[in-house]
N, C-alpha and C positions, 0 to 999 in steps of 0.2 A: 370057346371064346371067353376070355376073361374080361369082366366088366367091373371097374372100380367105381364105387358109389360113396360120396362123402356126405356127411350130415349137415344139418343146420338150415336147410331151405328146400322148398319144393323146386323141382327142376324137371326139364324134359329134353330129350336128345333124340334125333332121328339118325339111325345108321343107314348110310347109302352104300349099296353094293352094285357092281356091274361085272361084266366078264373080265375086265382088266386089260383088254386089248381091243383094238379096232374101234369103230365109231357107232356100233349098234346102240349104244346108250342114247344117242341122239334121237333114235326112233322108239324110245321107251323101253329098251331092254335093260331094266334095272330093278332092284328090289329095295324097299325101304322098310325098316323096322323101328318103330317108335318105342322108346324106353322112358319111363316116368317115375319120379320119386315124389311121394307125398309124405312130408315129415312133420312130426311133432316131437317133443322131448320124451314122449312115452311110446311112440310107435313110428316105425319107418315102413312104408308100404312101397315096394319097388315092383313095377309092372313092366313086362315086355309084351308088347302087343303082337298079334299075328303079323307075319311078314306080308307086305303088299307088293304086287307087281309080278314080274316074271320069275317065279320061284324055282324054275329049272336051273337058274344060275347059282343057286346055293344048295348045300346039303338039305335033305328033307327033314333030318333030325339033327339037333344041336345039343351039345353038352355045354351049358352056360356055367361059368364059374363066377357067381355073383359075390363080390368082395365088398362088404360095407366097412370102409376104413375110417378110423377115428371115432369109433363107437365104444361105449362102455359095454361090458358083457351083458347080453340080454337075458331075460327070464325064459323066453321061448322064441322059436322060429317056426313059421308055417309056410308050406308051399301048397298053393291051391286050397288053402283052408285046413290042411292037415298038419298036425304037429310033426316035426321031423328033427332028427339029430343034426347038429351043425358043429363046425369047428370055430374056435376063438383063439386068436393069437394075441396074448397080452402085450407083447413087445411092440406090435404095430396097431393094436386096438382094432383088429379086423375080425369081423364075423364073416365066415365063408360057408356058402352052400352051393352045391353043383347040381342043379336040376337038369335032367335030360328030357327034351320034349320035341315034338314035331314043330317045325317053324310056322305051321298054319294054326297052332294053338297059342292061347294067351298063357303067360307064366306070371304068377303072382307070388312074391316072396315078402312075408310080413315078419318084421322083427319087433318084439314087444318087451318092454322093461319098465321098472319104476322110474328110471331116469337114464336115457340112452346117451346122454352127453358124457363124453370122456373128460374127466377132470384132469386137465393137463397141469400137473404140479411141478414138472421138471423142465420148464421152458428155458431156464438159463443153461442147464446141461445140454439141451438140444441145440441151443444157439451156439454154444462153445463148439459142439461137433460140426456145425455148419461152418463156423469160422475156421476151424482146424483144416477143413478140406477145401476151403476156397482158394482159388488160384490168384491170390492177391499178395501185395507186398507186406512185410512185417510191420512197417510204420502204420499202414492202414489198419491191419489186424489189431495192433496194440491200441490205437485210438478208439476203434470200435468196441473192443473188449472193455475198455474203461467206461465207455458210455453204457454198455449192457448191464453193468452192475446196478445202476440206478436208472434203468431205461424208462423213458417216458415217450410213447409214440407221438404225442401231440407236439412236443418240443424238439425231439431228436430226429425228425424226418429230414432235417437239413443234410444229414449224412448221405441220404439218397441223392439229393440234388447236387451235392458238392463232389460226389464220386466221379472220378475221371474215366474209368474204364467200364466196359460192359460187365466184367467179372465183379468189380466192386459194387456196381449197382445191383447185380443179381444177388450178391451176398447180403447187402442191406435189405433188399426187398424180401428175401426169404426170412430174415430175422424179424423184420417188421411184421410180416404175416404171422409168424409164430407168436409174437407177443400180443398182437391184436386178437388172435384166436384164443389165447390164454385169458385175456381180459374178458372176452365174450363169454367164455365158459364159467367165469367166476360170478357172473350176474345171477 
């Protein structure tokens, strides 16, 4: 099971699983697994709580692929308090560790570094890639590209509201998010 984890804030998610057919879920035939991120700029602690409910519905052992995306390369990674090898993809800024454990046990993955924030210095290049692949007209792409050169999220949000199609709005939203994240990282 691949789990994508993004930095910058504490968060919690509960995975719900049932048999996938029939109505037994109405009678409590389900399993929930809570996953939690506790984040600071120097440490990301990701926890997978033991599964709760009818565990006969899921495998007794799981191979989790925990992918912490958008991070700088960490100094160390621990699983259950023990230092472990990990992989790091500089292209996606992803720390990856794949612990295998019984679903009845808690999994703790801790990533530590002097500064885990990925310093996104190529926001314009990434925005151009988004623009190149968007399914929008050339006039829209040209106007947005001209705005991107001196982009200011506070004053240029009108592009989102004046966009006519869902594709245009999605493109502007992706670029706004990219620039806002870059601004946050530069703090």
